[in-house]
C-alpha positions as CSV (number, residue, x, y, z in Angstrom):
1,M,155.4,194.6,89.4
2,I,153.2,193.3,92.6
3,K,150.9,190.2,92.5
4,I,148.6,189.7,94.9
5,D,146.3,186.6,95.3
6,I,144.7,186.3,98.9
7,N,142.0,184.8,101.1
8,T,141.3,185.7,104.7
9,N,138.2,185.8,106.5
10,I,137.4,189.2,104.9
11,L,139.4,189.3,101.8
12,S,139.0,187.0,98.6
13,L,140.7,188.8,95.6
14,K,143.8,188.9,93.2
15,L,145.3,191.7,92.2
16,E,148.3,193.3,90.2
17,I,150.1,196.4,90.4
18,N,152.5,197.8,88.1
19,E,156.0,199.5,89.9
20,G,155.8,203.1,90.5
21,D,151.6,203.0,90.3
22,F,149.8,205.4,92.8
23,I,146.9,203.3,93.6
24,A,143.4,204.3,95.7
25,L,141.7,201.7,97.5
26,S,137.7,203.1,97.9
27,G,134.8,201.9,98.8
28,K,132.4,201.3,102.1
29,S,133.8,200.6,105.7
30,G,134.1,197.3,106.3
31,S,134.7,196.4,102.6
32,G,138.5,195.3,103.1
33,K,140.4,198.0,102.6
34,T,142.6,198.6,105.6
35,T,142.8,194.7,105.8
36,L,144.6,194.3,103.0
37,L,147.4,197.1,103.6
38,R,147.8,195.1,107.0
39,V,147.9,191.8,105.0
40,L,150.6,193.5,102.9
41,A,152.5,194.7,105.4
42,G,152.7,191.3,107.3
43,L,150.5,192.7,110.1
44,E,147.7,190.4,109.4
45,V,147.3,186.8,108.7
46,A,146.3,185.5,105.0
47,K,146.7,182.4,103.0
48,G,147.6,182.8,99.4
49,N,150.6,184.5,97.6
50,I,152.1,188.1,97.6
51,E,155.1,188.6,95.2
52,V,156.9,192.0,94.8
53,N,159.4,192.3,91.9
54,G,159.8,188.8,91.7
55,D,160.3,188.8,95.8
56,S,157.7,185.7,97.5
57,W,156.7,187.7,100.7
58,L,153.6,185.1,101.1
59,S,152.9,181.7,99.9
60,D,152.6,178.2,101.3
61,K,156.7,178.3,102.4
62,V,157.1,182.1,103.0
63,N,155.9,184.7,105.2
64,L,158.2,187.6,105.5
65,A,158.2,189.7,109.0
66,P,157.2,193.1,108.5
67,Q,160.7,194.4,109.1
68,K,161.9,192.2,106.0
69,R,159.2,193.6,103.4
70,E,160.6,196.9,102.5
71,I,157.4,198.8,103.2
72,G,156.5,202.5,104.6
73,F,153.2,202.4,106.3
74,I,151.3,205.8,107.4
75,F,148.8,205.4,109.8
76,Q,146.1,207.8,110.6
77,D,147.4,208.4,114.0
78,Y,150.7,209.3,113.0
79,A,152.5,207.1,115.3
80,L,155.4,208.9,115.9
81,F,158.0,208.4,119.0
82,T,156.7,211.3,121.3
83,N,160.1,211.5,123.1
84,M,162.3,212.3,119.9
85,S,162.9,215.1,117.8
86,V,161.6,215.2,114.5
87,L,165.0,214.6,113.2
88,K,165.8,211.6,115.5
89,N,162.3,210.5,114.6
90,L,163.8,210.2,111.0
91,L,167.0,209.1,111.6
92,Y,165.5,206.2,114.1
93,V,164.5,204.0,110.7
94,K,168.0,205.0,108.9
95,N,170.9,207.0,110.0
96,D,171.1,209.1,106.6
97,I,171.6,212.5,107.6
98,K,171.4,213.9,104.0
99,L,168.4,211.8,103.2
100,A,166.5,212.8,106.6
101,T,167.4,216.7,105.4
102,H,166.2,216.1,102.1
103,L,162.8,215.1,103.3
104,L,162.5,217.7,105.8
105,E,163.4,220.3,102.7
106,I,160.4,218.8,100.7
107,T,157.8,219.0,103.3
108,E,159.0,222.4,104.7
109,L,160.0,221.1,108.1
110,S,163.6,222.0,108.1
111,T,163.2,224.5,110.9
112,M,161.1,222.1,112.9
113,K,163.9,219.2,113.1
114,D,164.8,219.8,116.8
115,R,161.1,220.2,117.8
116,L,159.0,217.4,119.6
117,P,156.1,215.7,118.1
118,S,153.8,217.2,120.7
119,T,154.5,220.7,119.7
120,L,153.3,220.4,115.9
121,S,150.2,220.6,114.4
122,G,148.1,217.6,113.0
123,G,149.2,218.4,109.8
124,Q,153.1,219.2,110.6
125,Q,152.9,215.5,112.5
126,Q,151.4,214.0,109.5
127,R,154.2,215.3,107.1
128,V,156.9,213.8,109.7
129,A,155.2,210.5,109.4
130,L,155.5,210.5,105.8
131,C,159.0,211.6,105.9
132,R,159.7,208.9,108.5
133,A,157.9,206.4,106.1
134,M,160.2,207.3,102.9
135,M,163.3,206.7,105.0
136,N,164.1,203.4,103.7
137,K,163.0,204.2,100.1
138,P,160.3,201.6,100.4
139,K,159.5,199.3,97.5
140,L,156.1,199.8,98.7
141,L,153.9,202.9,100.6
142,L,150.8,201.8,102.2
143,M,148.6,204.7,103.8
144,D,145.6,204.4,105.6
145,E,143.5,207.7,104.9
146,P,146.7,209.4,106.1
147,L,145.1,213.3,105.5
148,S,141.2,212.3,106.8
149,A,141.8,214.7,109.8
150,L,143.2,217.6,108.4
151,D,141.5,220.7,107.0
152,E,141.2,221.4,103.3
153,Q,144.1,223.7,103.0
154,M,146.3,221.4,104.4
155,R,145.2,218.3,103.1
156,T,145.5,220.3,99.6
157,K,149.4,221.1,100.6
158,L,150.0,217.7,101.8
159,Q,148.4,216.0,98.6
160,N,151.2,218.2,96.3
161,E,154.0,217.0,99.0
162,L,153.1,213.4,98.4
163,L,152.9,213.6,94.7
164,T,156.4,215.5,94.8
165,M,157.9,212.3,96.8
166,H,156.0,209.7,94.4
167,K,157.3,211.1,91.3
168,E,161.1,211.3,93.0
169,F,161.5,208.4,94.5
170,K,158.8,206.5,92.3
171,T,157.5,204.2,95.1
172,T,154.7,202.1,94.4
173,T,152.2,203.5,96.6
174,I,148.6,202.1,98.0
175,M,146.2,204.8,99.9
176,V,143.1,204.0,101.5
177,S,140.6,207.3,100.9
178,H,136.9,208.0,100.3
179,D,137.7,211.7,99.1
180,P,137.0,211.5,95.3
181,S,138.8,215.1,94.9
182,E,141.9,213.4,96.7
183,I,141.9,210.1,94.6
184,Y,141.5,212.3,91.2
185,R,144.5,214.4,92.5
186,L,146.5,211.7,93.3
187,A,145.9,208.4,92.0
188,S,146.9,206.7,88.6
189,R,144.3,203.8,89.2
190,V,141.3,203.4,91.8
191,V,140.4,199.9,93.1
192,V,136.7,199.7,94.7
193,L,136.2,197.1,97.3
194,E,132.7,195.6,98.6
195,D,132.7,192.7,100.8
196,G,136.4,191.7,100.4
197,K,136.0,191.5,96.6
198,I,137.2,193.9,93.9
199,I,133.9,195.4,92.1
200,N,135.6,198.3,89.9
201,D,139.1,199.0,88.9
202,G,140.1,201.5,86.4
203,T,141.5,205.2,85.9
204,P,139.7,207.9,88.3
205,K,138.0,209.2,85.5
206,D,136.6,206.2,84.6
207,V,135.6,205.3,88.5
208,L,134.7,208.5,89.7
209,L,133.3,210.8,87.4
210,R,129.5,211.6,87.0
211,T,128.3,213.9,83.7
212,S,126.1,216.6,85.1
213,G,122.2,216.1,84.2
214,S,119.7,218.5,82.8
215,Q,117.8,218.6,86.0
216,K,117.9,222.0,87.9
217,F,120.0,222.1,90.8
218,S,123.0,224.4,92.7
219,F,125.7,223.1,94.2
220,S,129.3,224.2,95.6
221,G,132.5,222.6,94.6
222,Q,136.2,222.9,93.9
223,I,137.9,223.1,90.5
224,L,140.5,219.8,90.2
225,E,141.1,220.2,86.7
226,I,140.5,222.4,83.7
227,K,141.4,220.4,80.5
228,R,140.7,222.1,76.7
229,V,139.1,219.3,74.5
230,D,139.0,220.6,70.9
231,A,137.1,223.7,70.9
232,I,135.6,223.4,74.2
233,F,137.0,223.4,77.8
234,I,135.9,220.9,80.4
235,A,135.8,221.7,84.1
236,I,136.3,218.6,86.6
237,I,134.7,219.8,89.8
238,A,134.5,217.9,93.3
239,I,130.9,218.2,94.5
240,G,130.4,216.5,98.0
241,Q,131.3,213.2,97.4
242,Q,131.2,213.0,93.9
243,L,133.4,214.3,90.6
244,V,131.4,216.1,87.8
245,E,132.6,217.3,84.5
246,V,131.2,220.6,83.0
247,V,131.6,222.2,79.3
248,L,133.0,225.6,79.7
249,S,133.1,228.1,77.0
250,D,136.2,229.9,76.1
251,S,135.3,233.0,78.2
252,E,134.1,231.1,81.3
253,A,137.4,229.3,81.3
254,Q,139.5,232.2,81.4
255,G,138.0,233.4,84.6
256,L,138.7,230.0,86.5
257,E,141.4,228.1,88.4
258,V,142.3,224.8,89.7
259,S,141.3,224.7,93.6
260,Q,139.1,227.4,93.2
261,M,135.7,227.1,95.0
262,I,132.6,227.5,92.5
263,E,128.8,227.3,92.6
264,V,127.3,224.9,89.8
265,S,124.1,225.5,89.0
266,T,121.6,225.6,85.9
267,K,119.9,227.8,83.6
268,A,117.4,226.5,80.8
269,F,119.2,222.9,81.3
270,T,122.6,224.5,80.5
271,P,125.0,224.3,83.5
272,I,126.6,227.7,84.6
273,I,129.5,228.1,87.0
274,S,130.2,231.2,89.1
275,T,132.9,232.2,91.5
276,I,132.6,231.9,95.5
277,N,133.4,235.4,96.9
278,K,135.0,234.3,100.5
């Protein structure tokens, strides 16, 4: 259990997080999301209390240094050592060749272990950063929009790898994201900040989902999930910065797949989904 009760010039919040949770922080720019990550990492000054699994990280008498907080932090700019190979970037954190090899296998980087970061693509560098953050098997993994600079295909791949690591290592994870489809795929809980305060807190479906209305529309989107509810199917679809759910017939559901790009439109007030040919 992580218990947070802090105040800064930007933040004023209380938050409890269960061990092993995957939390997404959402909200407008300047709402305090990155500040919260930095306070948890010990990189920014705050007043109050932070307790992690019974250990005090911050109090009136305690302010643990970042290197003693057992965290992994993935920055937007990767922050890799440019003069070290991929493998040495990992071993610099902890000299555990077995763990480093396993992490590189999970992220399909084994054949690139001797290359320098400058010879890798942005997606490959981000995967190295993820592996390096996991080398200490941190109690808390912090990610500040880690996939925002990647194309859609690479983002989906890394999202799957993040989920694989999260399930295997059971690391409590807090991620800043503005992408509703990413939040829906990865997070078990969404905390929305505004002006340094929590204004919404719940499951991705409760916080983000919008049911499609009866007005005429035509939008393209991506299917995140197809689930059966009694005698009908429901598709969860990411359209821009919103998620919508659309009721499908059995025949409509059979022709659709998760991650497929589709078009949602209406005819006589009934939503219609059709595939997009690339």
